[in-house]
C-alpha positions as CSV (number, residue, x, y, z in Angstrom):
1,M,95.0,29.7,13.1
2,R,97.2,26.6,13.1
3,D,98.7,27.5,16.5
4,A,95.3,27.9,18.1
5,E,94.3,24.5,16.7
6,E,97.5,22.8,18.1
7,S,96.9,24.5,21.5
8,R,93.3,23.2,21.6
9,S,94.6,19.7,20.7
10,K,97.2,19.8,23.4
11,N,94.7,21.0,26.0
12,T,92.2,18.3,25.0
13,R,95.0,15.6,25.2
14,R,96.0,16.9,28.7
15,L,92.3,16.7,29.9
16,I,91.9,13.2,28.6
17,E,95.2,12.1,30.2
18,R,94.2,13.7,33.5
19,K,90.8,12.0,33.4
20,Y,92.5,8.6,32.6
21,R,94.9,9.0,35.6
22,N,92.1,10.0,37.9
23,D,90.1,7.0,36.9
24,I,93.1,4.7,37.4
25,Q,93.6,6.2,40.9
26,R,89.9,5.7,41.7
27,L,90.0,2.1,40.6
28,S,93.2,1.4,42.6
29,R,91.1,1.7,45.8
30,Y,89.5,-1.6,44.7
31,W,92.9,-3.3,44.6
32,P,93.6,-6.0,47.2
33,K,95.2,-4.9,50.5
34,E,96.1,-8.5,51.4
35,L,96.5,-11.9,49.9
36,V,95.6,-15.3,51.4
37,N,97.1,-18.7,50.5
38,L,95.0,-21.4,49.0
39,E,95.0,-23.4,52.3
40,E,93.5,-20.5,54.2
41,A,90.9,-19.9,51.5
42,Y,89.9,-23.6,51.3
43,S,89.6,-23.7,55.1
44,G,87.1,-20.8,55.2
45,R,89.1,-17.6,54.9
46,N,87.6,-17.0,51.5
47,Y,87.7,-13.2,51.5
48,I,90.2,-10.4,51.5
49,Y,90.2,-6.7,52.3
50,L,90.6,-4.2,49.5
51,Q,92.5,-0.9,49.7
52,N,89.3,1.0,50.4
53,G,88.4,-1.2,53.4
54,E,85.7,-3.2,51.6
55,I,85.6,-7.0,51.6
56,H,85.9,-9.1,48.4
57,D,84.5,-12.6,48.7
58,F,86.0,-15.5,46.7
59,S,83.7,-18.1,45.2
60,Q,83.9,-21.3,47.2
61,D,83.2,-23.3,44.1
62,E,86.2,-21.6,42.3
63,I,88.4,-22.3,45.4
64,R,87.4,-26.0,45.3
65,L,88.0,-26.2,41.6
66,L,91.5,-24.6,41.9
67,A,92.3,-26.8,45.0
68,S,91.5,-29.9,43.0
69,N,94.2,-29.0,40.4
70,I,97.0,-28.3,43.0
71,P,98.6,-30.9,45.2
72,R,97.7,-30.2,48.8
73,F,101.3,-29.7,49.9
74,L,101.5,-26.7,47.6
75,W,98.4,-24.9,48.9
76,R,100.5,-22.7,51.3
77,L,102.7,-21.5,48.4
78,V,100.1,-20.0,46.1
79,S,98.3,-16.8,47.1
80,L,94.9,-15.5,46.1
81,P,93.9,-13.5,44.3
82,L,96.0,-13.8,41.2
83,L,97.2,-10.3,40.4
84,L,97.6,-9.3,36.7
85,R,98.5,-6.0,35.0
86,Y,97.1,-5.4,31.5
87,E,99.9,-4.0,29.3
88,I,100.2,-2.6,25.8
89,V,103.7,-2.7,24.4
90,G,103.8,-1.5,20.8
91,T,101.2,-3.6,19.1
92,E,101.3,-6.4,21.7
93,R,98.6,-6.7,24.3
94,H,99.0,-9.1,27.3
95,Y,98.4,-9.6,31.0
96,R,101.6,-9.7,33.1
97,V,101.5,-11.9,36.2
98,L,102.4,-9.8,39.3
99,G,104.3,-11.5,42.1
100,N,106.7,-14.3,42.7
101,T,107.3,-17.5,40.8
102,W,104.5,-19.3,42.7
103,Q,102.1,-16.7,41.3
104,K,103.4,-17.4,37.8
105,R,102.9,-21.1,38.5
106,L,99.4,-20.4,39.8
107,A,98.5,-18.6,36.5
108,E,99.8,-21.6,34.6
109,I,97.8,-24.0,36.7
110,M,94.7,-22.0,36.2
111,L,95.3,-22.1,32.5
112,T,96.5,-25.7,31.9
113,G,96.0,-27.6,35.1
114,D,99.7,-28.1,35.5
115,Y,102.8,-26.0,36.1
116,S,106.4,-25.7,35.0
117,Y,109.5,-24.5,36.8
118,S,109.2,-20.9,35.7
119,G,105.4,-20.7,35.4
120,K,103.5,-18.3,33.1
121,E,104.8,-14.7,33.2
122,K,102.5,-13.3,30.6
123,L,99.0,-14.3,29.4
124,T,97.7,-13.6,26.0
125,I,94.2,-12.1,25.6
126,S,92.8,-15.6,24.7
127,E,94.6,-17.2,27.7
128,F,93.2,-14.6,30.0
129,S,89.7,-15.3,28.6
130,I,90.1,-18.9,29.5
131,I,91.0,-18.4,33.1
132,I,88.6,-15.6,33.8
133,R,85.7,-17.8,32.8
134,K,86.7,-20.4,35.4
135,Y,88.1,-18.2,38.2
136,R,86.3,-14.9,38.0
137,S,86.4,-14.1,41.7
138,L,90.1,-15.2,42.1
139,I,91.6,-12.7,39.7
140,F,92.3,-8.9,39.9
141,V,93.5,-6.9,36.9
142,N,95.4,-3.6,37.1
143,L,95.8,-1.2,34.1
144,S,99.3,0.0,33.4
145,I,99.7,3.8,33.1
């Protein structure tokens, strides 16, 4: 009886894990295929192509708000959208910034309006909530498997 129960439990777990992986793969088709720098976005290239061939439009108001917080000579260095990966490590939950140092600086600018040498590598849940309210169309989040 106990073996049958354990077997059902393992099968159920495998089904759930397979469903989760399939959902993640399906969602990955909506991940950006390309990035644009802030200068391009501000000049009218305010869209990107996704992996599935669809187009994602950035909010022009959000682009203008972001541009007002970044000196113009840096516009070519930051790329949109900001790419994040939601991670759970033990009991800690955070969003990891994907990309180079300028993307980490972009995350910090979105959060505080200023940047440091190393930028912001991880965002807490509350920090993520702050920037997603201001820059909804400029951020993509991936789930770690």
